[in-house]
C-alpha positions in Angstrom: -18.2 8.3 -4.1 -15.0 8.4 -6.1 -12.4 5.8 -5.1 -9.2 8.0 -5.3 -9.1 9.1 -1.7 -9.6 5.5 -0.5 -6.7 4.4 -2.7 -4.4 7.2 -1.7 -5.1 6.7 2.0 -4.5 2.9 1.7 -1.3 3.5 -0.1 -0.1 5.8 2.6 -1.0 3.4 5.4 0.7 0.5 3.7 3.8 2.7 3.1 3.9 3.5 6.9 3.4 -0.2 7.8 6.5 -1.1 5.7 8.5 1.7 7.2 7.7 0.7 10.7 8.6 -2.9 10.0 12.0 -2.0 8.6 12.7 0.2 11.6 12.6 -3.0 13.7 15.9 -4.1 12.0 18.3 -2.8 14.7 21.8 -1.8 13.7 24.4 -3.9 15.4 27.0 -2.1 17.5 29.8 -4.4 16.3 31.3 -4.1 12.8 31.9 -7.7 11.9 29.8 -10.2 10.0 29.2 -12.2 13.2 27.2 -9.2 14.5 24.7 -9.7 11.8 24.0 -13.3 12.7 21.7 -12.3 15.6 19.6 -10.3 13.1 18.8 -13.2 10.8 15.4 -14.2 12.5 14.3 -10.6 12.5 15.4 -10.1 8.9 13.6 -13.3 7.8 10.4 -12.3 9.5 10.7 -8.8 7.9 11.2 -10.3 4.4 8.1 -12.6 4.9 6.0 -9.7 6.1 7.3 -7.3 3.4 6.2 -9.9 0.8 2.8 -10.3 2.3 2.2 -6.5 2.6 3.4 -6.1 -0.9 1.0 -8.8 -2.1 -1.9 -7.0 -0.4 -0.8 -3.7 -1.9 -0.6 -5.2 -5.4 -3.9 -7.0 -5.2 -5.6 -4.0 -3.5 -4.4 -1.9 -6.5 -5.8 -4.4 -9.0 -9.1 -4.7 -7.1 -9.7 -0.9 -7.2 -8.8 -0.8 -10.9 -11.9 -2.9 -11.4 -14.1 -1.0 -9.0 -15.8 2.1 -10.5 -16.8 3.7 -7.2 -17.0 3.1 -3.5 -19.6 3.6 -0.8 -19.6 3.9 3.0 -19.5 0.1 3.5 -16.5 -0.1 1.2 -14.7 2.5 3.3 -15.3 0.5 6.5 -14.4 -2.8 4.9 -11.1 -1.2 3.7 -10.4 0.2 7.2 -11.0 -3.3 8.5 -8.3 -4.6 6.2 -5.9 -1.8 7.1 -6.4 -2.5 10.8 -5.2 -6.1 10.4 -2.3 -5.0 8.1 -1.3 -2.4 10.7 -0.6 -5.2 13.2 2.0 -6.7 10.9 4.9 -4.7 12.4 4.1 -5.9 15.9 3.7 -9.6 15.0 6.7 -9.5 12.7 9.0 -8.0 15.3 7.7 -10.4 18.0 8.2 -13.4 15.8 11.7 -12.3 14.8 12.9 -11.3 18.2 11.8 -14.6 19.7 13.5 -16.8 17.0 10.2 -18.1 15.6 8.9 -19.4 18.9 5.5 -21.1 18.8 3.2 -18.4 20.3 4.6 -15.5 18.2 4.4 -17.7 15.0 0.8 -18.6 15.9 -0.2 -15.0 16.5 1.5 -14.0 13.2 -0.7 -16.6 11.6 -3.8 -15.2 13.3 -3.0 -11.8 11.9 -2.4 -13.2 8.4 -5.7 -15.1 8.7 -7.7 -12.1 9.8 -6.1 -9.9 7.1 -7.1 -12.5 4.5 -10.7 -12.6 5.9 -10.7 -8.8 5.8 -9.6 -8.7 2.2 -12.3 -11.2 1.3 -14.8 -9.0 3.1 -13.6 -6.0 1.1 -14.0 -7.9 -2.2 -17.5 -9.1 -1.2 -18.5 -5.5 -0.1 -17.3 -4.2 -3.5 -19.2 -6.9 -5.4 -22.4 -6.2 -3.4 -22.0 -2.5 -4.3 -21.3 -3.1 -8.0 -23.7 -6.0 -8.4 -23.3 -9.8 -9.1 -23.2 -9.3 -12.9 -20.5 -6.5 -12.7 -17.1 -6.7 -14.2 -15.6 -6.9 -10.7 -17.8 -9.9 -9.8 -16.9 -11.6 -13.0 -13.2 -10.9 -12.5 -13.1 -12.3 -9.0 -15.1 -15.4 -9.7 -15.1 -18.0 -7.0 -11.8 -16.8 -5.5 -10.4 -20.3 -4.9 -6.9 -18.9 -4.2 -8.3 -16.6 -1.5 -10.2 -19.5 0.1 -7.2 -21.8 -0.1 -5.1 -19.1 1.7 -7.6 -18.9 4.5 -7.6 -22.7 4.9 -3.7 -22.9 4.9 -3.5 -20.1 7.6 -6.2 -22.0 9.7 -4.1 -25.1 9.5 -0.8 -23.3 10.2 -1.9 -21.6 13.4 -2.4 -24.7 15.6 0.5 -26.3 13.8 2.8 -23.6 15.1 2.6 -25.1 18.6 3.9 -28.4 17.3 6.5 -27.1 14.8 6.8 -23.4 14.2 9.0 -23.8 11.2 6.5 -25.9 9.3 3.8 -23.2 10.1 6.2 -20.6 8.7 6.7 -22.8 5.6 2.9 -22.7 5.1 2.9 -18.9 5.4 5.7 -18.8 2.8 3.6 -21.2 0.6 0.6 -18.7 0.7 3.0 -15.9 -0.3 4.3 -17.9 -3.2 0.7 -18.6 -4.3 0.1 -14.8 -4.5 3.4 -13.5 -5.8 2.0 -13.4 -9.3 -0.6 -10.6 -9.3 -4.2 -11.7 -9.6 -4.6 -12.0 -13.4 -8.3 -12.5 -13.3 -8.9 -8.8 -12.9 -6.4 -7.8 -15.7 -7.9 -10.4 -18.1 -11.4 -9.1 -17.4 -10.5 -5.5 -17.7 -8.6 -6.1 -21.0 -11.3 -8.1 -22.7 
């Protein structure tokens, strides 16, 4: 199957996810700067989630530039990823509304972890479809950054119950690791 419909659908879902997240930023009824202070936790959680969703969108785009085609398994693996990404607005709002309390921060980490696992599943599904010697398989390599991200999320989730701010710092760390697009695919496609 051609990959265009999958890419267009994914782009649309991701755009909706970002739109839903921004709608959680409620406009204050007062007109002074002090009124914005109560929005700081919600805004910070939005920024963190916006960056994570943007990273997924960017890497998803790169991933499908290296893929030649998709199959039914790829469609399901992609839906699995989109499912976990679609939960970002909920956990983002809950974390922000509750000033980064332990349980919302831990659940945010669970969604991050499961989205990372879903992305890994999508990459493995594409590699299986294209073959171990494919350009895609060579581009992704051992995916150390992906595995490190999963490990950091797994550490951050229980840590949220001891110190939610440190868990959030680990979520930020993963985002920083991924801010630069995955150059492995670009290098492989350009060689």
